C-alpha positions in Angstrom: 119.0 8.5 -60.6 121.1 10.2 -63.5 124.2 12.0 -62.9 125.0 14.1 -66.0 125.9 13.5 -69.7 128.0 10.8 -71.0 128.8 10.2 -74.6 130.6 7.6 -77.0 130.4 3.9 -77.5 131.3 3.2 -73.8 128.2 5.3 -72.5 125.9 3.3 -75.0 127.5 -0.2 -74.0 126.9 0.8 -70.3 123.4 1.6 -70.8 122.7 -1.6 -72.7 124.5 -3.6 -69.9 122.5 -1.9 -67.3 119.1 -2.8 -69.0 120.2 -6.5 -69.4 121.0 -6.9 -65.8 117.6 -6.8 -64.7 114.9 -9.2 -64.9 111.7 -7.7 -63.1 109.8 -5.4 -65.6 109.8 -2.4 -63.4 113.4 -2.4 -62.8 113.9 -2.9 -66.5 111.7 0.3 -67.5 113.5 2.3 -64.7 116.8 1.5 -66.1 115.7 2.1 -69.7 114.2 5.8 -68.7 117.4 6.7 -66.7 119.9 5.5 -69.4 118.1 7.4 -72.2 117.9 10.6 -70.0 121.5 10.4 -69.2 122.6 9.3 -72.7 121.0 12.1 -74.3 121.4 14.9 -71.4 117.9 15.4 -71.1 116.0 17.2 -68.0 113.1 14.7 -68.1 112.5 11.4 -69.5 109.5 8.9 -69.5 108.2 5.5 -70.6 104.6 4.3 -70.9 103.4 0.6 -71.2 100.0 1.0 -72.8 97.0 -1.3 -71.4 93.9 -2.4 -73.4 91.6 0.5 -72.1 93.2 3.7 -73.4 95.6 4.1 -70.2 99.0 2.8 -69.2 99.6 -0.2 -67.4 103.0 1.3 -66.2 104.4 4.7 -66.5 107.9 5.4 -65.3 109.6 9.1 -65.2 113.1 10.1 -64.4 113.8 13.8 -63.6 110.6 14.3 -61.5 110.9 14.1 -57.8 108.2 11.7 -55.8 106.6 14.7 -54.4 106.3 16.2 -57.9 104.8 12.9 -59.4 102.3 12.7 -56.3 101.3 16.0 -57.2 100.8 15.4 -60.6 98.0 12.8 -60.0 96.6 10.0 -62.2 98.6 8.4 -65.0 98.3 10.0 -68.5 95.8 8.8 -70.8 96.9 7.6 -74.5 96.3 10.9 -76.2 98.0 13.7 -77.9 101.7 12.9 -79.0 101.8 9.8 -76.8 98.9 8.4 -78.9 100.8 9.3 -82.0 103.8 7.3 -81.1 101.6 4.3 -79.9 99.1 4.0 -82.7 100.9 5.7 -85.7 104.3 4.0 -84.5 106.4 6.7 -85.7 109.0 9.1 -83.9 108.5 12.7 -82.9 111.0 15.4 -82.6 109.4 18.6 -81.8 111.0 22.2 -81.2 108.1 23.0 -78.6 105.7 20.3 -77.9 103.0 23.1 -76.7 102.8 24.3 -80.1 102.0 21.1 -81.9 98.1 20.9 -82.8 97.8 17.6 -81.0 99.0 18.8 -77.6 96.2 18.8 -75.0 97.8 20.3 -72.0 98.9 18.6 -68.9 97.9 18.8 -65.0 98.9 22.1 -63.2 101.6 20.3 -61.2 103.2 19.0 -64.4 106.7 20.3 -65.4 106.9 22.7 -68.4 108.3 20.7 -71.4 109.3 22.4 -74.5 111.7 20.4 -76.8 110.6 16.8 -77.3 112.0 13.6 -78.7 109.8 10.4 -78.6 109.7 7.2 -80.3 107.8 3.7 -80.0 109.2 0.6 -78.5 108.4 -2.2 -80.8 108.4 -6.0 -80.4 107.9 -6.8 -84.1 104.7 -5.1 -85.2 103.5 -4.7 -81.8 104.2 -1.3 -79.9 104.8 -2.5 -76.4 105.8 1.2 -75.1 106.5 4.8 -75.7 110.0 6.4 -74.9 110.4 10.1 -74.7 112.5 12.7 -73.6 112.0 16.7 -72.9 114.2 19.7 -72.4 117.5 18.9 -73.8 120.4 20.4 -71.9 121.9 22.6 -74.5 121.8 25.9 -76.4 118.7 25.6 -78.6 118.8 26.8 -82.2 116.4 29.8 -83.1 113.1 28.3 -83.3 114.6 24.6 -83.4 114.7 21.7 -81.4 117.5 20.9 -79.0 117.5 17.1 -79.9 119.3 16.3 -83.1 118.7 13.6 -85.7 122.0 12.1 -84.1 119.9 12.1 -80.9 116.9 10.4 -82.5 119.1 7.8 -84.0 120.7 7.0 -80.7 117.4 6.7 -79.0 116.5 4.5 -81.8 119.2 2.1 -81.0 118.4 2.4 -77.3 114.8 1.6 -78.0 115.6 -1.7 -79.9 117.5 -2.9 -76.9 114.9 -1.8 -74.7 112.4 -4.1 -76.3 114.5 -6.9 -76.3 115.2 -6.1 -72.5 111.2 -5.6 -71.6 110.3 -8.7 -73.7 112.9 -10.8 -71.7 111.6 -9.6 -68.5 107.8 -10.0 -69.3 108.9 -13.6 -70.3 110.7 -14.0 -67.1 107.9 -12.9 -64.9 105.5 -15.1 -66.8 107.6 -17.8 -66.4 107.9 -17.4 -62.5 104.2 -17.0 -62.4 103.9 -20.4 -64.2 106.5 -22.0 -61.8 104.8 -20.8 -58.8 101.3 -21.9 -60.1 102.6 -25.3 -61.0 104.5 -25.7 -57.6 101.1 -24.8 -55.6 99.3 -27.1 -57.9 101.8 -29.9 -57.0 101.7 -29.1 -53.4 97.6 -28.9 -53.3 97.6 -32.4 -54.9 100.2 -33.8 -52.2 98.2 -32.0 -49.5 95.1 -33.4 -50.7 96.2 -36.9 -50.7 98.3 -36.9 -47.7 95.7 -35.2 -45.5 92.7 -37.0 -47.0 94.1 -40.3 -46.2 94.8 -39.2 -42.5 91.4 -37.8 -42.3 89.7 -40.8 -43.6 91.7 -43.1 -41.3 90.6 -40.6 -38.5 87.0 -41.0 -39.1 87.0 -44.6 -39.2 89.0 -44.9 -35.9 86.6 -42.3 -34.3 83.3 -44.4 -35.7 85.4 -47.6 -34.1 85.8 -45.9 -30.9 82.1 -44.9 -30.6 80.8 -48.3 -31.3 83.0 -49.8 -28.6 82.5 -47.1 -25.9 79.8 -48.9 -24.0 80.8 -52.6 -24.5 84.5 -52.4 -24.5 85.9 -49.1 -22.7 89.4 -50.3 -22.9 89.7 -50.9 -26.5 87.6 -47.7 -27.2 90.1 -45.8 -25.1 92.9 -47.3 -27.3 91.3 -46.2 -30.4 90.7 -42.7 -29.1 94.5 -42.7 -28.5 94.9 -43.5 -32.3 92.5 -40.8 -33.3 94.9 -38.2 -31.3 97.9 -39.6 -33.1 96.2 -39.5 -36.7 95.1 -35.9 -35.8 98.6 -35.0 -34.8 100.0 -36.5 -38.1 97.4 -34.6 -40.1 98.4 -31.3 -38.6 101.9 -32.0 -39.1 101.2 -32.6 -42.8 99.3 -29.2 -42.9 102.5 -27.5 -41.6 104.9 -28.9 -43.7 102.5 -27.7 -46.8 102.6 -24.3 -45.4 106.3 -24.0 -44.9 106.7 -24.9 -48.6 104.4 -22.2 -49.8 106.7 -19.6 -48.4 106.1 -16.8 -51.1 108.8 -17.2 -53.7 109.3 -13.4 -53.9 110.5 -13.2 -50.3 113.4 -15.6 -51.2 114.3 -13.5 -54.4 113.4 -9.9 -53.6 113.5 -9.9 -49.8 110.9 -8.6 -47.3 110.9 -4.7 -48.2 110.7 -5.2 -52.0 107.9 -7.9 -51.5 105.9 -5.5 -49.4 106.5 -2.8 -51.7 105.2 -4.5 -54.6 102.1 -5.9 -53.0 101.3 -2.5 -51.6 101.6 -1.0 -55.1 99.3 -3.6 -56.5 96.8 -3.0 -54.0 96.8 0.7 -54.4 96.2 0.4 -58.1 93.2 -2.3 -57.3 91.5 -0.4 -54.6 89.9 3.2 -54.2 91.7 3.7 -51.2 95.4 5.1 -51.2 97.8 2.5 -50.1 101.4 3.6 -49.4 104.6 1.9 -48.2 107.8 3.1 -46.7 110.7 1.0 -45.4 113.7 2.5 -43.5 116.9 0.7 -42.6 115.5 -2.8 -42.3 118.1 -5.6 -42.6 117.4 -9.1 -43.8 115.5 -11.0 -41.0 115.3 -14.8 -40.2 113.1 -16.6 -42.8 110.5 -17.3 -40.6 110.1 -13.7 -39.2 110.0 -12.2 -42.8 107.4 -14.8 -43.6 105.2 -14.0 -40.5 105.7 -10.2 -41.0 104.5 -10.5 -44.6 101.5 -12.6 -43.6 100.5 -10.2 -40.9 100.7 -7.2 -43.3 98.7 -9.1 -45.8 95.9 -10.0 -43.1 95.9 -6.2 -41.8 95.8 -4.8 -45.2 92.8 -7.2 -46.2 90.8 -6.0 -43.3 91.7 -2.3 -43.5 90.6 -2.4 -47.3 87.6 -5.0 -47.0 86.1 -3.9 -43.8 87.2 -0.4 -42.7 85.9 1.7 -45.4 89.4 3.6 -45.3 90.5 6.2 -47.7 94.2 5.9 -46.7 96.1 2.9 -45.7 99.8 3.3 -44.7 102.3 0.6 -44.3 105.7 1.2 -42.9 108.7 -1.1 -41.8 111.3 0.3 -39.7 114.3 -1.2 -38.2 114.4 -1.6 -34.5 117.8 -2.9 -33.1 118.6 -6.1 -34.7 114.9 -6.6 -35.7 112.0 -4.8 -37.2 108.8 -3.0 -36.6 105.6 -3.1 -39.1 102.9 -0.8 -38.8 99.6 -0.8 -40.8 97.4 2.3 -40.3 94.0 3.2 -41.8 91.7 6.1 -41.2 88.5 3.9 -41.6 85.8 3.2 -39.3 87.9 1.6 -36.4 86.4 -0.8 -33.9 86.0 -1.7 -30.3 88.9 -4.5 -29.9 87.3 -5.8 -26.6 83.7 -5.9 -28.0 84.8 -7.8 -31.3 86.6 -10.1 -28.9 83.3 -10.6 -26.8 81.3 -11.2 -30.1 83.7 -13.6 -31.4 84.5 -11.7 -34.6 88.3 -11.6 -34.5 88.9 -9.9 -37.9 92.0 -12.3 -38.2 93.4 -10.7 -34.8 94.1 -14.3 -33.4 95.8 -15.4 -36.5 98.0 -12.4 -36.5 98.8 -12.8 -32.8 99.7 -16.5 -33.6 102.0 -15.4 -36.4 103.8 -12.8 -34.3 104.3 -15.1 -31.5 105.4 -17.9 -33.4 108.0 -15.8 -34.9 109.2 -14.6 -31.4 107.5 -11.2 -31.8 104.5 -9.3 -30.6 101.4 -7.8 -31.9 99.6 -4.9 -30.7 96.2 -3.5 -31.9 95.0 0.2 -31.3 91.5 1.1 -32.7 88.8 3.2 -31.6 85.2 3.6 -33.6 85.5 6.4 -35.8 89.0 6.8 -35.7 90.8 4.3 -37.5 93.1 1.2 -36.6 96.8 0.7 -36.3 98.4 -3.0 -36.3 101.9 -3.0 -35.0 104.1 -6.0 -34.8 107.6 -6.2 -33.8 109.9 -9.0 -34.4 113.7 -9.3 -32.8 115.8 -10.4 -35.8 118.6 -12.8 -35.7 
C-alpha cells in the first residue's frame, strides 16, 4: 500500500486529501494508516478503534501481509502501551517498546517492534482511536528512538485530521443506515396498505363466490375470475416492493465489495471462520447482482445456522462475461434427494428460483458428513 518516504508540505497535503476522499469507515482507517507509515517512513503502522469491552471494534495495519496478519491471530486487547494511549490520552515515543515496563508481549507470529511512536486520536474529549508507528527506517542514535520530536508533531497533525475524517465517515454511515431504515419503513407502510386492501377484496370476493356456487354457478364463476385477478394484482404489488428493496450497498459499492463486507460481519458474529475471495469480476446487470447476493446470503445462513461448519468459504470468480459464486462449508452436509422428498428444502427452491430468474443456474453438491457446496453461475450482460 505504501511506496516509500515522502516529505514536505506536498506529502502532508496528499495524505490529508487521501483521507477526505473516503466515506466508509474502513476505507478511512486504511488510508490514515497507510498515509502515516509513508509520511514518517516507518516499517509498520496500525490504528485501533476501541470497543466497550476491553478490545477493539476495528484494527487496521499497514506493513504486514495478509498471511502474517492471519498467523498473528485474534485482535489485540486494550492493554500495555495501547491502553496507555487510549485511557491516559497521551503520546508515547519509545526507543525500544520491548523494554517498557508496560510491555506484555505479543503473539509468536507478530513482527518484532523496536522504536515506537503512538498517540491517541481524539474527537473533543473522547478518544476514538490509537494510531502508532514502529521501526523507523533510519539510523538510530545510540540508545535513542528513531522517531523524532518533529515526527511526533507531524503525526499529531495527521491524527487531528484523522479524527475529523473518521468522525465524518461515522456520521455518513449512520446517516445511510437511517436513510435505509426510513426507506424500508416507508415501503413497509405502502406494502401493508396496498396488499392489505387487495387481500381484503380477495377475501370478500372468495366468500361471495362460495355463497353463489350452488345457486348461481355463472355468477360464482365470474367472482372466481375476479379472485384470480386480485391475486395477480397482489403478487404484482409484492414484486414491486421487493424490487424497491434492492440493497443500497449494491448500488453504491458493487457486488464484490458488498459481499466482502457481509462476509466480514458474519466472520465476526459467528464462531465459524468465514472468508471471501473475489477474482476479476466485472459489473453485472443489476438483476443478476442482486440474485447473486441473495443466493449468497441464503447459502451463508444455511451453512452458519444448520451445518455446524468450522469454515465457510465464499468465492466469486469471473467466467466469460458473467460470474460464478461458490459457497462451500465443511459442515455436516445432507442428502439433497432426501431433503427434497421430506419437503425440507433449506431455501434451495428459493435459491434455484433466484438463479433461473436472473438467467443463471444453481447446482448443489452435498454428502452427509462431507460438507456442502452451493454454486451459482450468471451469464453477465
